[in-house]
C-alpha positions as CSV (number, residue, x, y, z in Angstrom):
1,M,-45.6,-5.9,-120.0
2,S,-46.3,-7.0,-116.5
3,T,-45.8,-11.1,-115.6
4,T,-48.0,-13.0,-113.9
5,A,-45.0,-12.8,-110.6
6,D,-45.1,-9.4,-110.8
7,L,-49.0,-9.3,-110.7
8,V,-49.1,-11.8,-107.8
9,T,-46.8,-9.8,-105.7
10,A,-49.0,-6.9,-105.8
11,L,-51.4,-9.7,-104.9
12,K,-49.8,-10.3,-101.5
13,R,-49.3,-6.2,-101.2
14,E,-52.8,-5.6,-101.5
15,L,-53.1,-8.6,-99.5
16,K,-51.8,-7.1,-96.5
17,S,-52.9,-3.8,-97.0
18,A,-57.0,-5.4,-97.0
19,H,-55.7,-7.3,-93.4
20,M,-56.8,-10.6,-94.9
21,T,-55.8,-13.7,-93.6
22,Y,-54.5,-16.4,-96.0
23,A,-57.5,-18.6,-94.1
24,D,-60.0,-15.4,-95.0
25,L,-58.9,-16.0,-99.1
26,A,-58.7,-19.4,-98.4
27,R,-62.2,-19.6,-97.4
28,A,-63.7,-16.6,-100.1
29,M,-62.3,-19.1,-102.6
30,G,-63.9,-21.9,-101.6
31,M,-60.2,-23.3,-101.2
32,A,-58.3,-24.9,-98.5
33,E,-55.4,-22.7,-96.3
34,S,-52.8,-24.9,-97.1
35,S,-53.6,-24.4,-101.5
36,V,-53.6,-21.2,-100.9
37,K,-50.4,-20.6,-99.4
38,R,-48.9,-23.0,-101.7
39,M,-50.4,-21.0,-105.0
40,L,-49.4,-17.4,-103.8
41,A,-45.9,-19.1,-102.6
42,K,-44.9,-20.2,-106.0
43,G,-45.4,-16.6,-107.6
44,D,-46.6,-18.1,-110.6
45,M,-51.1,-18.7,-111.4
46,S,-52.9,-18.9,-114.9
47,L,-54.9,-15.3,-115.0
48,S,-58.3,-16.6,-114.3
49,R,-57.4,-17.3,-111.1
50,I,-55.7,-14.3,-110.9
51,D,-58.4,-13.0,-111.7
52,A,-60.8,-15.2,-109.1
53,I,-57.9,-14.0,-106.0
54,C,-58.8,-10.3,-107.3
55,R,-62.4,-10.9,-107.2
56,A,-61.7,-12.7,-103.5
57,L,-60.0,-8.6,-102.6
58,K,-63.6,-6.7,-104.1
59,L,-60.7,-5.7,-106.3
60,D,-60.7,-5.1,-110.0
61,F,-58.2,-6.7,-112.1
62,A,-57.3,-4.3,-114.9
63,E,-56.6,-1.9,-112.2
64,L,-54.3,-4.1,-110.4
65,A,-52.5,-5.1,-113.6
66,R,-52.5,-1.1,-114.6
67,R,-51.0,-0.3,-111.6
68,V,-48.7,-3.0,-111.8
69,A,-47.5,-1.4,-115.3
70,D,-47.4,2.2,-113.6
71,A,-45.0,0.5,-111.4
72,Q,-42.5,-1.0,-114.1
73,P,-39.5,1.0,-114.3
74,L,-38.7,3.0,-117.2
75,V,-36.1,2.3,-120.4
76,T,-33.7,4.5,-120.5
77,E,-32.1,3.0,-122.9
78,L,-33.2,0.6,-126.4
79,T,-31.2,-3.3,-127.7
80,P,-30.0,-2.4,-130.8
81,A,-32.8,-4.9,-131.7
82,Q,-35.5,-2.5,-130.6
83,E,-33.7,0.5,-132.7
84,R,-33.1,-1.9,-135.1
85,A,-36.9,-2.6,-135.3
86,V,-38.0,1.2,-135.2
87,V,-36.1,2.6,-138.3
88,A,-37.1,-1.0,-140.4
89,D,-40.1,1.5,-141.6
90,K,-40.2,5.1,-141.8
91,K,-44.1,5.2,-140.6
92,L,-42.7,3.6,-137.7
93,L,-39.9,6.0,-136.9
94,L,-42.5,8.6,-137.2
95,V,-45.0,7.5,-134.9
96,A,-42.2,7.0,-132.4
97,I,-41.1,10.3,-132.7
98,C,-44.8,11.2,-132.3
99,V,-45.3,9.4,-128.9
100,L,-42.2,10.3,-127.5
101,S,-44.0,14.0,-128.2
102,Q,-47.2,12.6,-126.3
103,W,-49.0,12.9,-129.7
104,T,-52.5,11.2,-129.3
105,V,-54.2,9.3,-132.7
106,E,-56.1,11.9,-133.3
107,Q,-53.0,14.5,-133.7
108,I,-50.8,12.1,-135.4
109,T,-53.7,11.3,-138.1
110,G,-54.6,14.9,-138.2
111,T,-50.8,16.1,-139.7
112,Y,-50.1,12.9,-140.9
113,R,-52.0,11.0,-144.2
114,L,-52.2,8.0,-141.7
115,S,-55.3,6.6,-141.8
116,E,-56.3,5.7,-137.6
117,A,-55.6,1.4,-138.4
118,D,-52.4,2.1,-139.6
119,C,-51.6,4.0,-136.4
120,V,-53.2,1.5,-134.2
121,K,-50.9,-1.2,-136.0
122,F,-47.5,1.4,-135.4
123,L,-48.8,1.5,-131.9
124,A,-49.2,-2.2,-131.3
125,Q,-45.9,-2.4,-133.2
126,L,-43.7,0.1,-130.4
127,D,-45.9,-1.6,-127.4
128,R,-44.1,-4.7,-128.4
129,I,-40.5,-3.1,-128.8
130,G,-41.5,-1.6,-125.7
131,I,-41.2,1.5,-126.2
132,I,-45.2,2.0,-125.1
133,E,-48.2,0.2,-123.6
134,L,-51.1,0.4,-125.9
135,R,-53.9,0.4,-123.3
136,P,-57.8,0.9,-124.6
137,L,-59.0,3.3,-126.7
138,N,-56.1,4.0,-128.4
139,R,-54.1,5.1,-125.6
140,Y,-51.0,4.4,-124.1
141,R,-48.3,4.4,-121.8
142,L,-45.0,5.6,-122.3
143,K,-42.5,3.4,-120.7
144,L,-39.7,5.5,-121.1
145,A,-37.4,7.8,-118.7
146,K,-37.0,11.5,-118.9
147,T,-33.5,10.5,-119.4
148,F,-34.3,8.3,-122.5
149,R,-31.2,8.2,-125.6
150,W,-30.8,7.1,-128.0
151,R,-27.1,5.0,-129.0
152,P,-25.0,7.2,-129.6
153,H,-24.0,4.7,-132.8
154,G,-27.4,2.7,-132.6
155,A,-30.1,2.3,-135.6
156,V,-31.6,6.1,-134.6
157,M,-28.7,8.2,-134.7
158,N,-27.0,6.4,-137.8
159,F,-30.3,7.5,-139.3
160,F,-30.8,10.6,-138.6
161,R,-27.0,11.6,-139.5
162,E,-27.2,10.1,-142.5
163,H,-30.7,11.1,-143.8
164,A,-31.7,14.4,-141.6
165,L,-28.6,15.5,-140.1
166,L,-27.7,18.0,-143.1
167,D,-31.3,18.5,-143.5
168,Y,-31.7,19.8,-140.0
169,F,-28.3,22.5,-140.3
170,A,-29.7,23.7,-143.7
171,G,-32.0,25.8,-141.7
172,G,-31.3,29.4,-141.4
173,F,-32.1,29.3,-137.1
174,D,-33.5,32.7,-137.8
175,G,-37.3,32.5,-137.1
176,P,-38.7,33.0,-133.8
177,G,-37.3,31.1,-130.8
178,E,-34.4,29.7,-133.5
179,G,-30.8,30.2,-132.8
180,L,-27.4,28.5,-134.4
181,M,-24.2,28.7,-131.1
182,L,-20.9,27.1,-132.6
183,V,-18.5,28.0,-129.5
184,H,-14.8,26.5,-129.8
185,G,-12.5,26.8,-126.7
186,S,-10.3,25.0,-124.4
187,V,-11.3,23.6,-121.2
188,S,-10.4,21.9,-118.2
189,R,-10.8,18.2,-118.4
190,T,-12.1,18.0,-115.0
191,L,-14.6,20.7,-115.6
192,A,-16.0,19.4,-119.5
193,P,-18.0,16.6,-117.9
194,L,-19.6,19.7,-116.4
195,F,-20.4,21.6,-119.2
196,L,-22.2,18.1,-120.8
197,E,-24.5,18.0,-117.8
198,R,-25.3,21.2,-118.0
199,L,-26.1,20.6,-121.4
200,Q,-27.9,17.5,-120.3
201,R,-30.1,19.4,-118.0
202,V,-31.2,22.1,-120.3
203,A,-32.3,19.0,-122.9
204,Q,-34.7,17.4,-119.8
205,D,-35.9,21.2,-119.0
206,F,-36.8,21.4,-122.8
207,A,-39.0,17.7,-122.1
208,Q,-40.9,18.9,-119.0
209,Q,-41.7,21.6,-120.8
210,H,-43.1,19.7,-123.6
211,Q,-45.5,17.7,-121.1
212,T,-45.9,20.6,-119.2
213,D,-47.2,22.5,-122.8
214,Q,-49.5,19.9,-124.1
215,K,-52.6,21.4,-122.0
216,L,-52.2,25.0,-124.2
217,A,-54.7,25.0,-127.6
218,E,-52.6,24.2,-130.3
219,K,-52.5,27.3,-131.8
220,D,-49.7,28.3,-129.2
221,R,-47.5,25.9,-129.3
222,E,-44.9,25.5,-132.1
223,G,-42.8,22.5,-132.5
224,Y,-38.9,22.1,-132.1
225,T,-36.3,20.5,-132.1
226,L,-33.5,21.0,-129.8
227,V,-29.3,19.3,-130.9
228,L,-27.4,19.3,-128.0
229,A,-23.7,18.0,-128.7
230,M,-20.4,18.7,-127.0
231,R,-17.2,16.6,-128.7
232,S,-13.5,16.5,-128.6
233,W,-13.4,17.8,-132.3
234,E,-11.6,19.3,-135.0
235,F,-12.4,20.6,-138.4
236,E,-10.8,18.5,-141.1
237,A,-9.8,20.8,-143.0
238,F,-8.0,22.3,-139.5
239,T,-6.9,19.3,-139.2
240,H,-4.7,18.5,-142.5
241,L,-2.9,22.1,-142.3
242,R,-1.7,21.1,-138.5
243,R,2.3,20.4,-138.2
């Protein structure tokens, strides 16, 4: 969420780009130039005052707030408390997964037994958690970076391990576009991180393709879940046979 300090910083940039001096702004607002300088230097003022400056600059307040929000750093990882909040309600977790896929409210309610009111309620919760920025007409902006990952031992991954992992791997992986590969081997410790980087690129390519294909008709798309993993591991039954 944008702070008033962020908005004031943006206003200073707008003032400079409009080639308007503090004296010009003071005259437009009917204030003393010293008061305007002091107000902007403080960096914290009421929203009504920010709106008044926007009017003087002939700038839409909502547009300024949107620009500031879009410029905020994207989140690469949630806090433990944020993840616990996400998994506290299975329906909230469902909506969180849907927004990660950039689904609209219409898509969510058309696919799952959720009313529009329920869906908007969950979107508001995700806004408070920090995953999205809820906008008018039930639209939203995802605040997660392309490199976003659930915490390895956080609440969401633990939920996946406990409730979804066996269900996922119980599938045959023999449908169109499906596959399961298990490869074991010993490689150089210096090369192992390079393989992990390749896996991360595959995950990013998958996420990017998802974004690109949203313009296709729904009948031309299919939902897939990509799980990539690499770790130093030995099957427990084999470990018991070691000398």
